[in-house]
C-alpha positions as a Python dict, from the first residue, in 0.01 Angstrom:
ca = {
    (1, 'M'): (0, 0, 0),
    (2, 'K'): (177, -343, -30),
    (3, 'K'): (329, -438, 304),
    (4, 'E'): (697, -553, 247),
    (5, 'N'): (823, -853, 435),
    (6, 'L'): (1136, -795, 662),
    (7, 'E'): (1448, -957, 542),
    (8, 'I'): (1762, -991, 750),
    (9, 'I'): (2118, -1022, 567),
    (10, 'L'): (2384, -1173, 774),
    (11, 'E'): (2749, -1153, 676),
    (12, 'I'): (3008, -1330, 882),
    (13, 'D'): (3374, -1295, 791),
    (14, 'Q'): (3680, -1507, 853),
    (15, 'L'): (3740, -1348, 1182),
    (16, 'G'): (3388, -1419, 1311),
    (17, 'D'): (3294, -1046, 1292),
    (18, 'F'): (2952, -1002, 1172),
    (19, 'N'): (2728, -750, 969),
    (20, 'L'): (2360, -768, 995),
    (21, 'E'): (2136, -557, 771),
    (22, 'V'): (1747, -531, 811),
    (23, 'I'): (1581, -468, 472),
    (24, 'N'): (1235, -335, 424),
    (25, 'G'): (1212, -217, 781),
    (26, 'N'): (1194, 130, 939),
    (27, 'G'): (1202, 276, 1273),
    (28, 'K'): (1228, 53, 1570),
    (29, 'N'): (1100, -272, 1393),
    (30, 'C'): (1445, -294, 1250),
    (31, 'L'): (1585, -337, 1595),
    (32, 'Q'): (1298, -565, 1696),
    (33, 'A'): (1371, -788, 1399),
    (34, 'S'): (1720, -829, 1482),
    (35, 'A'): (1727, -846, 1858),
    (36, 'K'): (1719, -1210, 1893),
    (37, 'L'): (1989, -1276, 1632),
    (38, 'E'): (2212, -1013, 1772),
    (39, 'S'): (2175, -1159, 2115),
    (40, 'A'): (2270, -1512, 1997),
    (41, 'L'): (2565, -1372, 1805),
    (42, 'G'): (2720, -1187, 2075),
    (43, 'I'): (2813, -808, 2144),
    (44, 'V'): (2716, -537, 1914),
    (45, 'N'): (3033, -337, 1858),
    (46, 'K'): (2884, -58, 1636),
    (47, 'R'): (2555, 22, 1480),
    (48, 'K'): (2482, 216, 1178),
    (49, 'F'): (2140, 324, 1098),
    (50, 'K'): (2008, 363, 742),
    (51, 'P'): (1764, 644, 645),
    (52, 'E'): (1488, 413, 657),
    (53, 'Y'): (1526, 367, 1036),
    (54, 'R'): (1434, 738, 1088),
    (55, 'Q'): (1108, 704, 869),
    (56, 'I'): (779, 717, 1081),
    (57, 'Q'): (614, 392, 1082),
    (58, 'Q'): (275, 411, 901),
    (59, 'S'): (-35, 264, 1091),
    (60, 'N'): (-380, 182, 971),
    (61, 'K'): (-540, 388, 1261),
    (62, 'T'): (-789, 638, 1214),
    (63, 'Q'): (-887, 907, 1466),
    (64, 'L'): (-1240, 1032, 1452),
    (65, 'R'): (-1364, 1356, 1605),
    (66, 'N'): (-1721, 1458, 1702),
}
């Protein structure tokens, strides 16, 4: 399975309000990817989560049992 790179799209309107979208992310890595940028831009008034946010992050861990 190919791992996709996270992308962040930032749109700023004429009033200085911004929309930030994380592409190719799921779960908490969306919030982690955008946290520093959100902090630098100011207060987050509203947050909308795409369906991908609720997807479980896949890991490469294997559990072995005896």
